C-alpha positions in Angstrom: 14.9 6.3 13.2 12.3 7.3 10.9 9.6 7.4 13.8 12.0 9.2 15.8 12.6 12.0 13.2 8.9 12.3 12.5 8.1 12.8 16.0 10.6 15.7 16.3 9.2 17.2 12.9 5.6 17.6 14.7 6.7 18.1 18.2 7.2 21.6 19.5 10.9 22.5 19.1 13.1 25.5 18.5 13.1 27.4 15.3 16.5 25.9 14.3 15.1 22.4 14.8 12.0 23.3 12.8 14.2 24.3 9.9 15.8 20.8 9.7 14.0 18.5 7.2 13.3 14.8 8.0 16.0 12.6 6.5 13.3 10.6 4.6 10.6 12.9 3.8 8.7 10.2 1.9 8.7 8.0 4.8 7.5 10.5 7.1 4.7 11.4 4.9 3.7 7.7 4.6 3.8 7.2 8.3 1.2 9.9 8.6 -1.0 8.8 5.4 -0.4 4.9 4.9 -3.5 3.9 6.7 -5.6 6.1 4.4 -4.0 4.7 1.3 -4.5 1.4 2.6 -8.1 1.8 3.1 -8.5 3.2 -0.3 -6.7 0.0 -1.7 -9.1 -2.4 0.1 -12.1 -0.3 -1.1 -10.8 -0.4 -4.7 -10.1 -4.1 -4.2 -13.6 -4.8 -3.1 -15.3 -2.9 -5.6 -13.7 -3.9 -9.1 -15.2 -2.6 -12.3 -14.8 -3.9 -15.8 -13.3 -2.2 -18.8 -15.1 1.0 -19.8 -17.5 0.6 -16.8 -15.1 2.2 -14.2 -17.6 4.7 -13.2 -17.7 4.4 -9.3 -14.1 4.0 -9.4 -13.3 6.8 -11.5 -15.5 9.0 -9.1 -13.9 7.8 -6.1 -10.3 8.7 -7.5 -11.4 12.0 -8.7 -12.6 12.8 -5.2 -9.3 11.9 -3.7 -7.3 13.8 -6.3 -9.6 16.8 -5.7 -9.3 16.7 -2.1 -5.5 17.0 -2.5 -5.9 20.3 -4.5 -5.3 19.1 -7.8 -7.2 20.3 -11.0 -9.3 17.2 -11.9 -11.2 16.5 -15.1 -13.6 13.6 -15.3 -14.9 11.6 -18.2 -11.7 11.9 -20.5 -12.1 9.2 -23.3 -15.0 7.9 -21.4 -14.4 7.1 -17.6 -10.9 8.4 -17.4 -9.6 10.9 -15.0 -6.9 13.5 -15.5 -5.5 15.6 -12.6 -3.1 18.3 -13.0 -0.6 19.7 -10.4 1.4 22.8 -11.4 4.5 23.6 -9.5 5.9 26.6 -11.4 8.4 26.3 -14.4 9.8 23.1 -15.4 9.1 20.0 -17.3 5.8 18.4 -17.8 5.6 14.8 -16.5 2.8 12.1 -16.7 2.1 9.3 -14.2 -0.2 6.8 -15.2 -2.4 4.0 -13.3 -5.1 1.9 -14.9 -8.5 1.3 -13.3 -10.3 -1.6 -14.9 -10.7 -5.4 -13.3 -11.0 -8.6 -14.9 -14.0 -10.9 -15.3 -12.6 -13.5 -12.9 -14.2 -14.8 -9.8 -11.8 -14.2 -6.7 -10.7 -17.2 -4.7 -8.1 -15.6 -2.6 -10.2 -16.1 0.8 -9.1 -12.7 1.8 -11.3 -10.7 4.3 -11.5 -8.0 1.7 -12.0 -10.2 -1.2 -14.2 -9.0 -4.0 -17.9 -10.4 -4.2 -18.7 -8.3 -7.1 -20.5 -9.9 -10.0 -21.4 -8.3 -13.3 -23.2 -9.1 -16.7 -21.0 -10.4 -19.4 -21.5 -9.4 -23.0 -23.8 -12.3 -23.6 -25.7 -11.7 -20.6 -24.2 -14.1 -18.2 -23.3 -13.2 -14.5 -19.7 -13.3 -14.0 -17.2 -12.5 -10.9 -15.2 -9.4 -11.1 -11.6 -9.2 -9.6 -8.6 -7.0 -9.4 -6.3 -10.0 -10.5 -3.7 -7.8 -12.2 -2.9 -5.3 -9.5 -4.6 -2.3 -11.0 -5.9 -1.6 -7.5 -2.5 -1.3 -6.1 -1.3 0.9 -9.2 -4.1 3.2 -8.5 -3.6 3.7 -4.7 0.3 4.2 -5.3 -0.5 6.9 -7.9 -2.9 8.6 -5.3 0.0 8.3 -2.8 2.3 9.8 -5.1 0.0 12.8 -5.8 -0.4 13.2 -2.3 3.1 13.4 -1.4 3.8 16.0 -4.2 0.8 17.9 -3.3 2.1 18.2 0.3 5.6 19.0 -0.7 5.9 22.1 -3.1 9.7 21.9 -3.3 9.7 18.3 -4.4 9.1 18.8 -8.0 9.5 21.8 -10.2 7.4 21.8 -13.2 4.0 20.3 -14.0 2.6 16.6 -13.1 -0.2 15.1 -15.0 -1.8 12.0 -13.1 -3.7 10.0 -15.6 -6.3 7.4 -14.5 -7.0 5.2 -17.5 -9.9 2.9 -18.1 -10.0 -0.4 -20.1 -6.1 -1.3 -20.1 -7.4 -4.9 -20.1 -9.2 -4.5 -23.4 -6.4 -2.2 -24.9 -8.7 0.5 -25.5 -8.5 3.2 -22.9 -5.4 4.7 -23.8 -6.4 5.0 -27.3 -9.7 6.8 -26.2 -8.0 9.2 -23.9 -5.5 10.2 -26.5 -8.4 10.8 -28.8 -10.1 12.9 -26.3 -7.1 15.2 -25.8 -4.8 13.8 -23.2 -1.9 15.4 -24.9 -3.9 18.6 -26.2 -6.4 19.6 -23.6 -4.0 19.1 -20.7 -0.3 20.1 -20.4 1.7 17.8 -22.9 3.8 15.3 -21.3 7.6 15.3 -22.0 7.9 11.9 -20.4 5.6 9.4 -19.0 6.1 6.7 -16.1 4.1 4.0 -14.8 4.4 1.0 -12.5 3.2 -2.4 -12.9 2.9 -5.4 -10.2 5.0 -8.3 -10.5 3.9 -11.8 -9.0 7.3 -13.0 -9.0 9.4 -10.2 -7.6 9.7 -9.7 -3.6 8.2 -6.6 -2.0 11.1 -4.2 -1.8 12.3 -5.1 -5.2 11.6 -3.3 -8.6 12.3 -4.6 -12.0 13.7 -2.3 -14.7 14.7 -2.7 -18.5 15.3 -0.5 -21.4 14.0 -1.3 -24.8 11.2 -3.7 -25.5 9.3 -4.5 -22.2 6.0 -5.7 -23.6 4.8 -6.9 -26.9 2.9 -5.9 -30.1 -0.3 -7.9 -29.7 -3.1 -8.4 -32.4 -6.1 -10.6 -32.3 -7.2 -12.2 -35.4 -10.4 -14.2 -36.5 -10.2 -16.4 -39.5 -13.3 -18.2 -40.9 -12.5 -20.8 -43.6 -15.4 -21.8 -45.9 -16.3 -25.2 -47.2 -19.2 -27.0 -48.6 -21.2 -29.0 -46.1 -22.7 -32.6 -46.5 -22.6 -36.3 -45.0 -19.6 -37.3 -43.2 -20.1 -40.7 -45.1 -19.4 -38.9 -48.5 -16.7 -36.5 -48.0 -15.6 -36.6 -51.8 -18.9 -34.6 -52.1 -18.0 -31.8 -49.8 -15.3 -29.2 -49.1 -14.3 -29.9 -45.6 -13.7 -26.7 -43.6 -12.4 -28.4 -40.4 -9.6 -30.2 -42.7 -8.7 -26.6 -43.8 -8.7 -25.3 -40.2 -6.6 -28.4 -38.9 -4.0 -27.8 -42.0 -3.9 -24.0 -41.2 -3.3 -24.6 -37.5 0.2 -26.4 -38.4 0.9 -24.0 -41.3 0.6 -21.0 -39.0 3.3 -22.3 -36.9 5.9 -22.4 -39.8 5.6 -18.5 -39.8 7.4 -18.3 -36.6 9.7 -21.3 -37.1 10.5 -20.9 -40.9 9.8 -17.4 -41.9 11.0 -15.1 -39.1 14.6 -14.7 -38.1 15.2 -16.9 -35.3 16.7 -14.2 -33.1 13.5 -12.4 -33.3 11.0 -13.2 -30.4 7.4 -13.9 -31.7 4.4 -16.0 -31.1 1.2 -17.2 -32.8 -1.2 -19.1 -30.8 -4.6 -20.8 -32.1 -6.7 -20.0 -28.9 -10.1 -21.2 -30.1 -11.4 -23.2 -32.9 -15.1 -23.9 -33.6 -16.7 -25.9 -36.5 -19.5 -28.3 -36.8 -22.2 -29.6 -34.7 -22.7 -33.5 -35.1 -20.5 -36.5 -35.5 -21.3 -37.2 -39.3 -22.1 -33.8 -40.7 -19.4 -31.8 -42.6 -20.0 -28.1 -41.7 -20.1 -25.1 -44.1 -17.4 -23.2 -42.2 -15.0 -23.3 -39.2 -13.8 -20.5 -37.2 -10.4 -19.7 -35.6 -9.1 -17.2 -33.3 -5.5 -16.3 -32.7 -3.3 -14.1 -30.7 -0.1 -12.8 -32.4 2.7 -11.3 -30.6 6.1 -9.6 -31.3 8.4 -6.8 -30.4 9.2 -5.0 -33.5 7.0 -3.2 -36.1 8.7 -5.0 -39.0 8.1 -8.7 -37.5 4.5 -7.7 -36.8 3.8 -6.6 -40.4 5.5 -9.8 -41.5 3.4 -12.0 -39.3 0.2 -10.4 -40.3 0.9 -10.6 -44.0 1.9 -14.2 -43.6 -1.4 -15.3 -41.7 -3.4 -13.9 -44.6 -1.2 -15.7 -47.2 -1.3 -19.1 -45.4 -5.2 -18.7 -44.9 -5.8 -18.1 -48.5 -3.3 -20.8 -49.5 -5.0 -23.5 -47.6 -8.4 -22.6 -48.9 -6.9 -22.7 -52.4 -5.6 -25.9 -52.1 -8.9 -27.5 -51.2 -10.7 -25.6 -54.0 -12.6 -23.4 -51.1 -13.6 -19.8 -51.5 -11.3 -17.3 -50.0 -11.4 -17.2 -46.4 -12.4 -14.2 -44.1 -9.3 -12.9 -42.1 -10.2 -10.0 -39.7 -7.4 -8.5 -37.4 -8.5 -6.6 -34.5 -7.5 -5.2 -30.8 -4.0 -4.3 -32.0 -1.7 -2.8 -29.2 1.7 -1.5 -30.1 4.8 -2.9 -28.3 5.9 -1.0 -25.0 9.4 0.3 -25.5 11.2 1.8 -22.6 13.1 4.8 -23.7 16.8 4.5 -22.9 17.8 7.9 -21.6 14.6 8.2 -19.5 14.8 4.5 -18.2 18.5 5.1 -17.2 17.4 8.3 -15.0 14.4 6.3 -13.4 16.8 3.4 -12.7 19.2 5.8 -11.0 16.4 7.3 -8.9 14.9 4.2 -7.9 18.3 2.9 -6.9 18.9 6.0 -4.8 15.5 5.7 -3.1 15.2 1.9 -2.6 18.8 0.8 -2.7 20.8 -0.1 -5.9 20.6 -3.8 -4.9 16.8 -3.7 -4.8 16.5 -2.6 -8.6 17.0 -5.8 -10.7 16.9 -6.2 -14.5 14.0 -8.0 -15.9 13.2 -9.7 -19.0 10.7 -8.7 -21.6 7.2 -10.0 -21.5 4.9 -11.1 -24.4 1.8 -9.6 -22.7 0.0 -6.5 -23.8 0.3 -3.1 -22.3 -1.4 0.0 -24.0 0.5 2.4 -22.1 2.9 1.9 -24.9 0.6 3.9 -27.2 2.2 7.1 -25.7 5.4 6.3 -27.5 3.6 6.3 -30.8 2.2 10.0 -29.8 5.9 10.9 -29.5 6.1 10.8 -25.5 9.3 8.9 -24.1 7.9 6.5 -21.4 9.3 4.0 -18.9 7.2 1.3 -17.2 8.8 -0.5 -14.2 7.7 -3.7 -12.2 6.9 -3.4 -8.5 7.5 -6.6 -6.3 4.3 -7.2 -4.4 4.9 -10.6 -2.6 6.7 -10.7 0.7 9.8 -12.5 0.6 8.9 -15.3 3.0 5.3 -15.9 1.3 7.2 -15.8 -2.3 9.8 -18.5 -1.1 6.9 -20.8 0.3 4.8 -20.5 -2.9 7.7 -21.3 -5.0 8.6 -24.4 -2.8 5.0 -25.7 -3.2 5.0 -24.7 -7.0 1.9 -22.7 -6.4 2.8 -19.2 -7.1 -0.3 -17.6 -8.6 0.4 -15.5 -11.7 -1.3 -12.3 -12.7 -4.9 -12.8 -13.8 -5.1 -15.8 -11.5 -8.0 -15.9 -9.2 -5.7 -16.4 -6.2 -3.1 -13.7 -6.9 -2.9 -10.8 -4.4 -0.2 -8.6 -3.3 0.8 -7.8 0.2 -0.5 -4.6 -0.1 0.6 -2.7 2.9 4.2 -3.2 2.5 4.1 -3.1 -1.5 2.1 0.2 -1.1 4.9 2.0 0.6 7.5 0.8 -1.9 5.3 1.7 -4.7 4.6 5.3 -3.5 8.3 5.9 -2.9 9.1 4.4 -6.2 6.7 6.6 -8.3 8.2 9.7 -6.4 11.7 8.8 -6.9 11.0 8.0 -10.7 9.2 11.5 -11.4 11.9 13.3 -9.7 14.9 11.7 -11.2 13.0 11.7 -14.9 12.8 15.6 -14.5 16.5 16.1 -14.0 
């Protein structure tokens, strides 16, 4: 039926027939433009760039949006791109996609797989891959921009399309905000983004109000001792023993100091100290990730980590440790009223049965910084795996998660759903 309606819309016909609009205008537009969006997706997938290095990616996307007639500004917050589409009086909405890839060598076996290699911070050659779906995020955003540019009556107001660098390092949104995202350009009254989901079938979107993704902080702790011979530990102050004790003590913050109904995590992901079997070193270094949902729990955890580290050092007669927090990212909270409107719009566009509730995740997402700037936001999750492939992977216990070198979306089908979802979400948000 969609193909028949589209054929009627473009074929010569009577004035009365011309006045009729397609029953599915987004589907009709996608029928004409999906192949171009698919080609864009494959290009982005094959040419990934690491955080704050998205020069070619940003240039390509700026060209795509400029060709649609949008007012495009490049180099916002480094490599960020902002495109504005004005459609008269009405609300200002923001749609966002992230551009950066991950330092992962792709092993999907796809004919369009990335073969890109880049230099790491320490000069090593590393593989680069879009293992978190940012390539699909970008293609969907360009698709939504194309639809709104081609349909002036589809939205009354202003739409800001944000292409953000360095989400994986949680620095891109901060950089764009500092460079005037909400002051140099029309200030958004609400913001919407989608994120790929590895565990939802194509055609399904996941939505939740409230906490969707976590506060995340990194922490580096150096405990100090007094080095010496392993055969004479009584003449030393052993920093490795301090570190071992601290690893256990840190877990009691979650288990014994935080209200059990509050979700939070402290993980020690790295511990390094010493170089030889029989030498007590002078220091030992630990790296932690700290995750929570509320500001109060976050503050309580950070303070407790410092206290525990100092207490371990004091108990051993060691000098005070060095505790440094970094890469702080605030929790992503979906605004209740906005999310309710988005859910309704997604249900109308995709079918209410295809809009499912999802649980919050402990991962970070710097889209949440917009909430701190006073902008209500909603991020929903886009199913990316065809149902039959998803079922087979689950049956084999082989479902690749995001950030896996084997993850890939079934992009042709997911792209169409993603464009539909962004268009529907933006239109419903403005009501």
